[in-house]
KENUNU-466459 format. One record per residue (C-alpha): residue in three letters; x, y, z. Coordinates in nm, 3 decimals, always signed. Last residue first. Layout:
BEGIN
@code=ala, px=X, py=Y, pz=Z
...
This chain:
BEGIN
@code=unk, px=-3.413, py=+3.538, pz=+1.027
@code=unk, px=-3.506, py=+3.895, pz=+1.132
@code=unk, px=-3.157, py=+4.022, pz=+1.211
@code=unk, px=-3.136, py=+4.330, pz=+1.432
@code=unk, px=-2.841, py=+4.573, pz=+1.444
@code=unk, px=-2.704, py=+4.688, pz=+1.780
@code=unk, px=-2.636, py=+5.058, pz=+1.840
@code=unk, px=-2.543, py=+5.178, pz=+2.188
@code=unk, px=-2.512, py=+5.536, pz=+2.319
@code=unk, px=-2.194, py=+5.636, pz=+2.510
@code=unk, px=-2.287, py=+5.712, pz=+2.867
@code=unk, px=-2.433, py=+6.020, pz=+3.051
@code=unk, px=-2.620, py=+6.187, pz=+2.763
@code=unk, px=-2.817, py=+6.499, pz=+2.874
@code=unk, px=-2.550, py=+6.739, pz=+2.742
@code=unk, px=-2.595, py=+6.614, pz=+2.384
@code=unk, px=-2.290, py=+6.504, pz=+2.185
@code=unk, px=-2.388, py=+6.134, pz=+2.181
@code=unk, px=-2.721, py=+6.235, pz=+2.022
@code=unk, px=-2.568, py=+6.353, pz=+1.695
@code=unk, px=-2.320, py=+6.065, pz=+1.657
@code=unk, px=-2.578, py=+5.796, pz=+1.738
@code=unk, px=-2.822, py=+5.959, pz=+1.494
@code=unk, px=-2.556, py=+5.962, pz=+1.218
@code=unk, px=-2.486, py=+5.595, pz=+1.284
@code=unk, px=-2.851, py=+5.505, pz=+1.227
@code=unk, px=-2.866, py=+5.719, pz=+0.913
@code=unk, px=-2.551, py=+5.551, pz=+0.778
@code=unk, px=-2.705, py=+5.209, pz=+0.828
@code=unk, px=-2.996, py=+5.289, pz=+0.601
@code=unk, px=-3.340, py=+5.224, pz=+0.749
@code=unk, px=-3.555, py=+4.932, pz=+0.859
@code=unk, px=-3.799, py=+5.023, pz=+1.136
@code=unk, px=-3.636, py=+5.122, pz=+1.460
@code=unk, px=-3.630, py=+4.972, pz=+1.809
@code=unk, px=-3.565, py=+5.241, pz=+2.071
@code=unk, px=-3.439, py=+5.195, pz=+2.426
@code=unk, px=-3.431, py=+5.490, pz=+2.666
@code=unk, px=-3.259, py=+5.430, pz=+2.999
@code=unk, px=-3.320, py=+5.691, pz=+3.265
@code=unk, px=-3.126, py=+5.891, pz=+3.523
@code=unk, px=-3.207, py=+6.081, pz=+3.842
@code=unk, px=-3.051, py=+5.809, pz=+4.057
@code=unk, px=-3.351, py=+5.742, pz=+4.284
@code=unk, px=-3.584, py=+5.775, pz=+3.988
@code=unk, px=-3.419, py=+5.508, pz=+3.772
@code=unk, px=-3.638, py=+5.559, pz=+3.466
@code=unk, px=-3.685, py=+5.276, pz=+3.211
@code=unk, px=-3.828, py=+5.406, pz=+2.884
@code=unk, px=-3.909, py=+5.156, pz=+2.609
@code=unk, px=-3.983, py=+5.264, pz=+2.252
@code=unk, px=-4.098, py=+5.055, pz=+1.956
@code=unk, px=-4.113, py=+5.097, pz=+1.579
@code=unk, px=-3.945, py=+5.437, pz=+1.547
@code=unk, px=-3.895, py=+5.566, pz=+1.192
@code=unk, px=-3.554, py=+5.701, pz=+1.092
@code=unk, px=-3.550, py=+5.975, pz=+0.830
@code=unk, px=-3.289, py=+6.193, pz=+1.003
@code=unk, px=-3.524, py=+6.473, pz=+1.114
@code=unk, px=-3.759, py=+6.217, pz=+1.269
@code=unk, px=-3.487, py=+6.045, pz=+1.472
@code=unk, px=-3.358, py=+6.383, pz=+1.595
@code=unk, px=-3.716, py=+6.474, pz=+1.700
@code=unk, px=-3.745, py=+6.145, pz=+1.893
@code=unk, px=-3.432, py=+6.233, pz=+2.092
@code=unk, px=-3.547, py=+6.589, pz=+2.168
@code=unk, px=-3.892, py=+6.465, pz=+2.276
@code=unk, px=-3.729, py=+6.213, pz=+2.511
@code=unk, px=-3.502, py=+6.474, pz=+2.671
@code=unk, px=-3.766, py=+6.745, pz=+2.714
@code=unk, px=-3.834, py=+6.686, pz=+3.082
@code=unk, px=-3.559, py=+6.540, pz=+3.298
@code=unk, px=-3.414, py=+6.197, pz=+3.371
@code=unk, px=-3.052, py=+6.247, pz=+3.265
@code=unk, px=-2.978, py=+6.000, pz=+2.986
@code=unk, px=-2.853, py=+5.649, pz=+2.909
@code=unk, px=-2.945, py=+5.592, pz=+2.544
@code=unk, px=-3.000, py=+5.256, pz=+2.379
@code=unk, px=-3.051, py=+5.192, pz=+2.009
@code=unk, px=-3.177, py=+4.859, pz=+1.875
@code=unk, px=-3.182, py=+4.834, pz=+1.496
@code=unk, px=-3.376, py=+4.750, pz=+1.180
@code=unk, px=-3.129, py=+4.745, pz=+0.899
@code=unk, px=-3.096, py=+4.872, pz=+0.542
@code=unk, px=-2.760, py=+4.859, pz=+0.364
@code=unk, px=-2.616, py=+5.188, pz=+0.234
@code=unk, px=-2.347, py=+5.216, pz=+0.506
@code=unk, px=-2.265, py=+4.844, pz=+0.480
@code=unk, px=-1.935, py=+4.868, pz=+0.296
@code=unk, px=-1.925, py=+4.719, pz=-0.052
@code=unk, px=-1.737, py=+4.426, pz=-0.201
@code=unk, px=-1.755, py=+4.429, pz=-0.580
@code=unk, px=-1.630, py=+4.101, pz=-0.728
@code=unk, px=-1.276, py=+4.028, pz=-0.839
@code=unk, px=-1.341, py=+3.680, pz=-0.972
@code=unk, px=-1.178, py=+3.339, pz=-0.945
@code=unk, px=-1.122, py=+3.167, pz=-1.279
@code=unk, px=-0.744, py=+3.217, pz=-1.307
@code=unk, px=-0.711, py=+3.120, pz=-0.939
@code=unk, px=-0.856, py=+2.783, pz=-1.041
@code=unk, px=-1.180, py=+2.674, pz=-0.876
@code=unk, px=-1.264, py=+2.514, pz=-0.542
@code=unk, px=-1.057, py=+2.759, pz=-0.332
@code=unk, px=-0.756, py=+2.530, pz=-0.272
@code=unk, px=-0.782, py=+2.378, pz=-0.622
@code=unk, px=-0.775, py=+2.001, pz=-0.590
@code=unk, px=-0.517, py=+1.725, pz=-0.632
@code=unk, px=-0.682, py=+1.388, pz=-0.561
@code=unk, px=-0.447, py=+1.134, pz=-0.412
@code=unk, px=-0.666, py=+0.959, pz=-0.158
@code=unk, px=-0.407, py=+1.038, pz=+0.109
@code=unk, px=-0.458, py=+1.409, pz=+0.030
@code=unk, px=-0.830, py=+1.390, pz=+0.114
@code=unk, px=-0.742, py=+1.189, pz=+0.425
@code=unk, px=-0.510, py=+1.468, pz=+0.547
@code=unk, px=-0.792, py=+1.719, pz=+0.504
@code=unk, px=-1.041, py=+1.508, pz=+0.702
@code=unk, px=-0.768, py=+1.438, pz=+0.957
@code=unk, px=-0.724, py=+1.814, pz=+1.011
@code=unk, px=-1.099, py=+1.867, pz=+1.054
@code=unk, px=-1.137, py=+1.596, pz=+1.321
@code=unk, px=-0.812, py=+1.717, pz=+1.480
@code=unk, px=-0.972, py=+2.063, pz=+1.523
@code=unk, px=-1.274, py=+1.915, pz=+1.703
@code=unk, px=-1.058, py=+1.704, pz=+1.936
@code=unk, px=-0.797, py=+1.975, pz=+2.009
@code=unk, px=-1.043, py=+2.255, pz=+2.089
@code=unk, px=-1.261, py=+2.480, pz=+1.873
@code=unk, px=-1.590, py=+2.516, pz=+1.689
@code=unk, px=-1.781, py=+2.219, pz=+1.821
@code=unk, px=-2.085, py=+2.158, pz=+1.606
@code=unk, px=-2.352, py=+2.289, pz=+1.369
@code=unk, px=-2.404, py=+2.282, pz=+0.994
@code=unk, px=-2.726, py=+2.430, pz=+0.857
@code=unk, px=-2.835, py=+2.422, pz=+0.493
@code=unk, px=-3.104, py=+2.654, pz=+0.351
@code=unk, px=-3.230, py=+2.614, pz=-0.005
@code=unk, px=-3.076, py=+2.329, pz=-0.205
@code=unk, px=-3.133, py=+2.477, pz=-0.555
@code=unk, px=-2.996, py=+2.742, pz=-0.502
@code=unk, px=-2.809, py=+2.825, pz=-0.183
@code=unk, px=-2.851, py=+2.979, pz=+0.161
@code=unk, px=-2.579, py=+2.862, pz=+0.401
@code=unk, px=-2.614, py=+2.868, pz=+0.780
@code=unk, px=-2.305, py=+2.796, pz=+0.991
@code=unk, px=-2.341, py=+2.713, pz=+1.361
@code=unk, px=-2.068, py=+2.713, pz=+1.625
@code=unk, px=-2.100, py=+2.569, pz=+1.976
@code=unk, px=-1.912, py=+2.711, pz=+2.276
@code=unk, px=-2.224, py=+2.767, pz=+2.488
@code=unk, px=-2.559, py=+2.841, pz=+2.325
@code=unk, px=-2.722, py=+2.786, pz=+1.986
@code=unk, px=-3.099, py=+2.839, pz=+2.038
@code=unk, px=-3.099, py=+3.194, pz=+1.901
@code=unk, px=-2.942, py=+3.063, pz=+1.580
@code=unk, px=-3.256, py=+2.858, pz=+1.514
@code=unk, px=-3.488, py=+3.150, pz=+1.582
@code=unk, px=-3.736, py=+3.150, pz=+1.876
@code=unk, px=-3.529, py=+3.393, pz=+2.084
@code=unk, px=-3.538, py=+3.635, pz=+1.792
@code=unk, px=-3.203, py=+3.778, pz=+1.692
@code=unk, px=-3.029, py=+4.094, pz=+1.809
@code=unk, px=-2.684, py=+4.113, pz=+1.654
@code=unk, px=-2.333, py=+4.181, pz=+1.781
@code=unk, px=-2.116, py=+4.253, pz=+1.475
@code=unk, px=-1.931, py=+4.101, pz=+1.182
@code=unk, px=-2.007, py=+4.221, pz=+0.829
@code=unk, px=-1.930, py=+4.132, pz=+0.468
@code=unk, px=-2.147, py=+4.280, pz=+0.192
@code=unk, px=-2.103, py=+4.146, pz=-0.160
@code=unk, px=-2.243, py=+4.333, pz=-0.461
@code=unk, px=-2.402, py=+4.173, pz=-0.769
@code=unk, px=-2.748, py=+4.297, pz=-0.665
@code=unk, px=-2.709, py=+4.141, pz=-0.318
@code=unk, px=-2.456, py=+3.867, pz=-0.239
@code=unk, px=-2.436, py=+3.829, pz=+0.137
@code=unk, px=-2.164, py=+3.758, pz=+0.392
@code=unk, px=-2.271, py=+3.766, pz=+0.757
@code=unk, px=-2.079, py=+3.701, pz=+1.080
@code=unk, px=-2.268, py=+3.691, pz=+1.408
@code=unk, px=-2.192, py=+3.783, pz=+1.769
@code=unk, px=-2.518, py=+3.693, pz=+1.943
@code=unk, px=-2.769, py=+3.896, pz=+2.146
@code=unk, px=-3.103, py=+3.734, pz=+2.230
@code=unk, px=-3.442, py=+3.879, pz=+2.148
@code=unk, px=-3.805, py=+3.892, pz=+2.268
@code=unk, px=-3.814, py=+4.262, pz=+2.369
@code=unk, px=-3.770, py=+4.186, pz=+2.740
@code=unk, px=-3.475, py=+3.961, pz=+2.650
@code=unk, px=-3.306, py=+4.238, pz=+2.449
@code=unk, px=-3.353, py=+4.477, pz=+2.742
@code=unk, px=-3.192, py=+4.225, pz=+2.977
@code=unk, px=-2.889, py=+4.154, pz=+2.754
@code=unk, px=-2.837, py=+4.525, pz=+2.688
@code=unk, px=-2.859, py=+4.597, pz=+3.062
@code=unk, px=-2.609, py=+4.318, pz=+3.135
@code=unk, px=-2.344, py=+4.481, pz=+2.916
@code=unk, px=-2.231, py=+4.458, pz=+2.553
@code=unk, px=-1.940, py=+4.697, pz=+2.492
@code=unk, px=-1.674, py=+4.426, pz=+2.464
@code=unk, px=-1.872, py=+4.230, pz=+2.202
@code=unk, px=-1.679, py=+4.300, pz=+1.882
@code=unk, px=-1.742, py=+4.509, pz=+1.571
@code=unk, px=-1.614, py=+4.445, pz=+1.218
@code=unk, px=-1.735, py=+4.579, pz=+0.881
@code=unk, px=-1.551, py=+4.407, pz=+0.596
@code=unk, px=-1.373, py=+4.533, pz=+0.285
@code=unk, px=-1.071, py=+4.305, pz=+0.326
@code=unk, px=-1.145, py=+4.084, pz=+0.024
@code=unk, px=-1.032, py=+3.729, pz=-0.045
@code=unk, px=-1.061, py=+3.655, pz=-0.418
@code=unk, px=-1.398, py=+3.547, pz=-0.546
@code=unk, px=-1.574, py=+3.219, pz=-0.617
@code=unk, px=-1.880, py=+3.350, pz=-0.426
@code=unk, px=-1.914, py=+3.089, pz=-0.153
@code=unk, px=-1.544, py=+3.000, pz=-0.131
@code=unk, px=-1.421, py=+3.361, pz=-0.119
@code=unk, px=-1.693, py=+3.451, pz=+0.130
@code=unk, px=-1.604, py=+3.159, pz=+0.359
@code=unk, px=-1.238, py=+3.269, pz=+0.381
@code=unk, px=-1.337, py=+3.631, pz=+0.453
@code=unk, px=-1.583, py=+3.508, pz=+0.716
@code=unk, px=-1.318, py=+3.309, pz=+0.901
@code=unk, px=-1.080, py=+3.605, pz=+0.921
@code=unk, px=-1.360, py=+3.837, pz=+1.038
@code=unk, px=-1.479, py=+3.588, pz=+1.301
@code=unk, px=-1.133, py=+3.592, pz=+1.462
@code=unk, px=-1.115, py=+3.973, pz=+1.424
@code=unk, px=-1.443, py=+4.027, pz=+1.614
@code=unk, px=-1.301, py=+4.225, pz=+1.906
@code=unk, px=-1.376, py=+3.959, pz=+2.169
@code=unk, px=-1.229, py=+3.650, pz=+2.001
@code=unk, px=-0.915, py=+3.829, pz=+1.875
@code=unk, px=-0.877, py=+3.998, pz=+2.218
@code=unk, px=-0.879, py=+3.674, pz=+2.419
@code=unk, px=-0.530, py=+3.712, pz=+2.570
@code=unk, px=-0.511, py=+3.432, pz=+2.830
@code=unk, px=-0.720, py=+3.236, pz=+2.578
@code=unk, px=-1.092, py=+3.176, pz=+2.630
@code=unk, px=-1.281, py=+2.846, pz=+2.650
@code=unk, px=-1.019, py=+2.694, pz=+2.882
@code=unk, px=-1.263, py=+2.655, pz=+3.172
@code=unk, px=-1.075, py=+2.909, pz=+3.386
@code=unk, px=-1.059, py=+3.153, pz=+3.093
@code=unk, px=-1.434, py=+3.123, pz=+3.030
@code=unk, px=-1.504, py=+3.190, pz=+3.400
@code=unk, px=-1.299, py=+3.511, pz=+3.391
@code=unk, px=-1.488, py=+3.614, pz=+3.077
@code=unk, px=-1.822, py=+3.542, pz=+3.248
@code=unk, px=-1.742, py=+3.761, pz=+3.549
@code=unk, px=-1.606, py=+4.043, pz=+3.332
@code=unk, px=-1.913, py=+4.052, pz=+3.104
@code=unk, px=-2.174, py=+4.059, pz=+3.380
@code=unk, px=-2.370, py=+3.763, pz=+3.509
@code=unk, px=-2.742, py=+3.696, pz=+3.462
@code=unk, px=-2.680, py=+3.321, pz=+3.434
@code=unk, px=-2.866, py=+3.247, pz=+3.111
@code=unk, px=-2.810, py=+3.572, pz=+2.924
@code=unk, px=-2.457, py=+3.651, pz=+3.041
@code=unk, px=-2.376, py=+3.283, pz=+2.985
@code=unk, px=-2.513, py=+3.302, pz=+2.628
@code=unk, px=-2.303, py=+3.612, pz=+2.555
@code=unk, px=-1.980, py=+3.470, pz=+2.700
@code=unk, px=-2.016, py=+3.123, pz=+2.547
@code=unk, px=-2.096, py=+3.274, pz=+2.207
@code=unk, px=-1.792, py=+3.499, pz=+2.228
@code=unk, px=-1.568, py=+3.202, pz=+2.305
@code=unk, px=-1.729, py=+2.971, pz=+2.047
@code=unk, px=-1.664, py=+3.193, pz=+1.746
@code=unk, px=-1.827, py=+3.138, pz=+1.405
@code=unk, px=-2.194, py=+3.188, pz=+1.491
@code=unk, px=-2.388, py=+3.229, pz=+1.167
@code=unk, px=-2.391, py=+3.358, pz=+0.813
@code=unk, px=-2.357, py=+3.256, pz=+0.450
@code=unk, px=-2.563, py=+3.411, pz=+0.173
@code=unk, px=-2.623, py=+3.387, pz=-0.203
@code=unk, px=-2.465, py=+3.050, pz=-0.279
@code=unk, px=-2.519, py=+2.903, pz=-0.626
@code=unk, px=-2.542, py=+2.533, pz=-0.560
@code=unk, px=-2.417, py=+2.221, pz=-0.736
@code=unk, px=-2.091, py=+2.216, pz=-0.533
@code=unk, px=-2.282, py=+2.192, pz=-0.205
@code=unk, px=-2.126, py=+1.864, pz=-0.086
@code=unk, px=-1.788, py=+1.930, pz=-0.249
@code=unk, px=-1.616, py=+2.265, pz=-0.197
@code=unk, px=-1.885, py=+2.426, pz=+0.020
@code=unk, px=-1.933, py=+2.113, pz=+0.235
@code=unk, px=-1.555, py=+2.065, pz=+0.254
@code=unk, px=-1.515, py=+2.416, pz=+0.396
@code=unk, px=-1.814, py=+2.381, pz=+0.634
@code=unk, px=-1.708, py=+2.063, pz=+0.812
@code=unk, px=-1.777, py=+2.190, pz=+1.168
@code=unk, px=-1.490, py=+2.041, pz=+1.371
@code=unk, px=-1.300, py=+2.368, pz=+1.405
@code=unk, px=-1.517, py=+2.659, pz=+1.289
@code=unk, px=-1.295, py=+2.781, pz=+1.005
@code=unk, px=-0.919, py=+2.713, pz=+0.993
@code=unk, px=-0.965, py=+2.337, pz=+1.041
@code=unk, px=-1.081, py=+2.290, pz=+0.681
@code=unk, px=-0.758, py=+2.450, pz=+0.554
@code=unk, px=-0.612, py=+2.235, pz=+0.274
@code=unk, px=-0.339, py=+2.345, pz=+0.033
@code=unk, px=-0.287, py=+2.059, pz=-0.211
@code=unk, px=-0.001, py=+2.020, pz=-0.456
@code=unk, px=+0.024, py=+2.070, pz=-0.832
@code=unk, px=+0.319, py=+2.310, pz=-0.815
@code=unk, px=+0.147, py=+2.595, pz=-1.001
@code=unk, px=-0.179, py=+2.525, pz=-0.815
@code=unk, px=-0.010, py=+2.536, pz=-0.474
@code=unk, px=+0.172, py=+2.860, pz=-0.562
@code=unk, px=-0.152, py=+3.024, pz=-0.681
@code=unk, px=-0.336, py=+2.908, pz=-0.368
@code=unk, px=-0.064, py=+3.053, pz=-0.143
@code=unk, px=-0.099, py=+3.397, pz=-0.302
@code=unk, px=-0.480, py=+3.397, pz=-0.261
@code=unk, px=-0.464, py=+3.257, pz=+0.093
@code=unk, px=-0.218, py=+3.520, pz=+0.219
@code=unk, px=-0.419, py=+3.727, pz=+0.468
@code=unk, px=-0.729, py=+3.515, pz=+0.538
@code=unk, px=-0.526, py=+3.194, pz=+0.496
@code=unk, px=-0.259, py=+3.305, pz=+0.745
@code=unk, px=-0.512, py=+3.432, pz=+1.003
@code=unk, px=-0.721, py=+3.114, pz=+0.968
@code=unk, px=-0.429, py=+2.882, pz=+1.051
@code=unk, px=-0.560, py=+2.527, pz=+1.091
@code=unk, px=-0.324, py=+2.405, pz=+0.820
@code=unk, px=-0.270, py=+2.113, pz=+0.582
@code=unk, px=+0.008, py=+2.155, pz=+0.325
@code=unk, px=+0.116, py=+1.929, pz=+0.039
@code=unk, px=+0.486, py=+1.965, pz=-0.040
@code=unk, px=+0.601, py=+2.085, pz=-0.383
@code=unk, px=+0.904, py=+2.286, pz=-0.268
@code=unk, px=+0.721, py=+2.614, pz=-0.337
@code=unk, px=+0.430, py=+2.480, pz=-0.132
@code=unk, px=+0.654, py=+2.403, pz=+0.167
@code=unk, px=+0.843, py=+2.731, pz=+0.142
@code=unk, px=+0.523, py=+2.942, pz=+0.152
@code=unk, px=+0.380, py=+2.729, pz=+0.436
@code=unk, px=+0.691, py=+2.732, pz=+0.656
@code=unk, px=+0.781, py=+3.097, pz=+0.611
@code=unk, px=+0.425, py=+3.210, pz=+0.690
@code=unk, px=+0.405, py=+2.992, pz=+1.000
@code=unk, px=+0.752, py=+3.101, pz=+1.119
@code=unk, px=+0.678, py=+3.476, pz=+1.109
@code=unk, px=+0.346, py=+3.616, pz=+0.988
@code=unk, px=-0.023, py=+3.525, pz=+0.978
@code=unk, px=-0.025, py=+3.354, pz=+1.316
@code=unk, px=-0.038, py=+2.987, pz=+1.413
@code=unk, px=+0.226, py=+2.717, pz=+1.458
@code=unk, px=+0.007, py=+2.420, pz=+1.360
@code=unk, px=+0.128, py=+2.361, pz=+1.003
@code=unk, px=+0.078, py=+2.001, pz=+0.887
@code=unk, px=+0.335, py=+1.921, pz=+0.617
@code=unk, px=+0.283, py=+1.649, pz=+0.357
@code=unk, px=+0.522, py=+1.457, pz=+0.130
@code=unk, px=+0.836, py=+1.440, pz=+0.343
@code=unk, px=+1.129, py=+1.215, pz=+0.243
@code=unk, px=+1.281, py=+1.465, pz=+0.001
@code=unk, px=+1.342, py=+1.699, pz=+0.294
@code=unk, px=+1.347, py=+2.067, pz=+0.198
@code=unk, px=+1.019, py=+2.196, pz=+0.349
@code=unk, px=+1.058, py=+1.983, pz=+0.661
@code=unk, px=+1.406, py=+2.128, pz=+0.718
@code=unk, px=+1.220, py=+2.456, pz=+0.788
@code=unk, px=+1.134, py=+2.329, pz=+1.138
@code=unk, px=+1.501, py=+2.317, pz=+1.238
@code=unk, px=+1.652, py=+2.033, pz=+1.441
@code=unk, px=+1.372, py=+1.799, pz=+1.329
@code=unk, px=+1.257, py=+1.550, pz=+1.591
@code=unk, px=+1.141, py=+1.203, pz=+1.486
@code=unk, px=+1.476, py=+1.035, pz=+1.564
@code=unk, px=+1.444, py=+1.135, pz=+1.929
@code=unk, px=+1.131, py=+0.920, pz=+1.968
@code=unk, px=+0.827, py=+1.107, pz=+2.098
@code=unk, px=+0.660, py=+1.005, pz=+2.421
@code=unk, px=+0.328, py=+1.163, pz=+2.506
@code=unk, px=+0.157, py=+1.395, pz=+2.755
@code=unk, px=+0.396, py=+1.679, pz=+2.687
@code=unk, px=+0.642, py=+1.861, pz=+2.912
@code=unk, px=+0.824, py=+2.130, pz=+2.712
@code=unk, px=+1.185, py=+2.038, pz=+2.626
@code=unk, px=+1.135, py=+2.068, pz=+2.247
@code=unk, px=+1.012, py=+2.425, pz=+2.279
@code=unk, px=+0.941, py=+2.581, pz=+1.939
@code=unk, px=+0.814, py=+2.249, pz=+1.806
@code=unk, px=+0.901, py=+2.003, pz=+1.531
@code=unk, px=+0.778, py=+1.660, pz=+1.427
@code=unk, px=+0.894, py=+1.404, pz=+1.172
@code=unk, px=+0.788, py=+1.083, pz=+0.998
@code=unk, px=+0.419, py=+1.065, pz=+1.085
@code=unk, px=+0.304, py=+0.797, pz=+0.839
@code=unk, px=-0.045, py=+0.811, pz=+0.690
@code=unk, px=-0.082, py=+0.484, pz=+0.493
@code=unk, px=-0.284, py=+0.489, pz=+0.168
@code=unk, px=-0.598, py=+0.308, pz=+0.059
@code=unk, px=-0.799, py=+0.592, pz=+0.218
@code=unk, px=-1.036, py=+0.395, pz=+0.443
@code=unk, px=-0.796, py=+0.107, pz=+0.502
@code=unk, px=-0.499, py=+0.338, pz=+0.575
@code=unk, px=-0.715, py=+0.547, pz=+0.809
@code=unk, px=-0.817, py=+0.227, pz=+0.993
@code=unk, px=-0.453, py=+0.118, pz=+1.030
@code=unk, px=-0.307, py=+0.453, pz=+1.139
@code=unk, px=-0.569, py=+0.519, pz=+1.407
@code=unk, px=-0.345, py=+0.525, pz=+1.718
@code=unk, px=-0.050, py=+0.691, pz=+1.544
@code=unk, px=-0.265, py=+0.950, pz=+1.369
@code=unk, px=-0.461, py=+1.027, pz=+1.686
@code=unk, px=-0.156, py=+1.066, pz=+1.909
@code=unk, px=+0.012, py=+1.310, pz=+1.669
@code=unk, px=-0.317, py=+1.500, pz=+1.622
@code=unk, px=-0.364, py=+1.543, pz=+1.998
@code=unk, px=-0.006, py=+1.669, pz=+2.039
@code=unk, px=-0.043, py=+1.913, pz=+1.749
@code=unk, px=-0.374, py=+2.043, pz=+1.889
@code=unk, px=-0.252, py=+2.097, pz=+2.247
@code=unk, px=+0.077, py=+2.248, pz=+2.132
@code=unk, px=+0.315, py=+2.054, pz=+1.914
@code=unk, px=+0.381, py=+2.278, pz=+1.613
@code=unk, px=+0.512, py=+2.139, pz=+1.284
@code=unk, px=+0.371, py=+1.793, pz=+1.212
@code=unk, px=+0.569, py=+1.626, pz=+0.931
@code=unk, px=+0.391, py=+1.358, pz=+0.729
@code=unk, px=+0.514, py=+1.078, pz=+0.502
@code=unk, px=+0.255, py=+0.938, pz=+0.263
@code=unk, px=+0.254, py=+0.561, pz=+0.205
@code=unk, px=+0.121, py=+0.351, pz=-0.085
@code=unk, px=+0.000, py=+0.000, pz=+0.000
């Protein structure tokens, strides 16, 4: 039986789990793929680090870049992480030296995926990145193969388990942001530095990759990104009173030959499918023709879920089929129009913390009227003992730039005591 020699570069939690899995399941993977996956070498930044496994000395590479030059190695699994530095060097050199590459590195693919795809195609090797988007949720392979017959017009959903855990815990346990974040770190759901999860950049990278696959386009950086740091318990409670939950969602939509990419906290109906996805789960919803709506849900992170995706990619290479990294040739991919969301229409939740005195509400509603924004629902919650009031307004659909203009105008008023909030509403 044919054999493919593998080098695993990066032996953190995921690399260690993958090493164990491939060695334990070598026989069944060989039977299923008619090819033996053989881990020939490994490399890590800290060789002396304590790991829950024994690795023979002969498996260690002195320098990780040796993997790209060795004639013995057929496939390199990159698990270093980051868009620059060693990960970038490794993957570019590997593809140039005609090595197949499997990676879980969303930042690298989001930034350099187009360049890497061209090199892979020129050298007739595979660049596989299923594990870069939503861990164990097989969305990349579904778009490349299972949904190949479909014209996709929209992809959206929950692409980050950390932010989803935080928001759903704030909702279900009535805790504030800091309390839940501390809990998420203890449980291992959040990194020591969770900024990429909280500021939306993690979802942004994933969404850019999904957009390029859905619309056969090059990766595009025209994307609106907001995180969840400004969501507080009051927002969670007001949303609940109004029949909504707050989720950090990513959306990419094809509308009138324009693509709109956006990542932001979103109010969604409690009764909606996405509203029911709590904890660290991810859910990807794809609207296509002729299939209609497809939903893929599962664990979005962690060694087990990521290994599931990595082994799927490794198995594809074991079977010997060379494929274009982004489904079609780089020569066929399009430069579509990606537009910012200022002209898109949204219904929205706006919250104002104000001094509780006469004339404030009428001034706010007048500003809405003068800026072409129609009010659908208004909730006033005075805190008499503090002399302040919360005013929450749900709008009818209107252009995003009008909503932001209102926020800007009202935030300068003397009666405002905190920065106003704007959270878009999704009706799905």
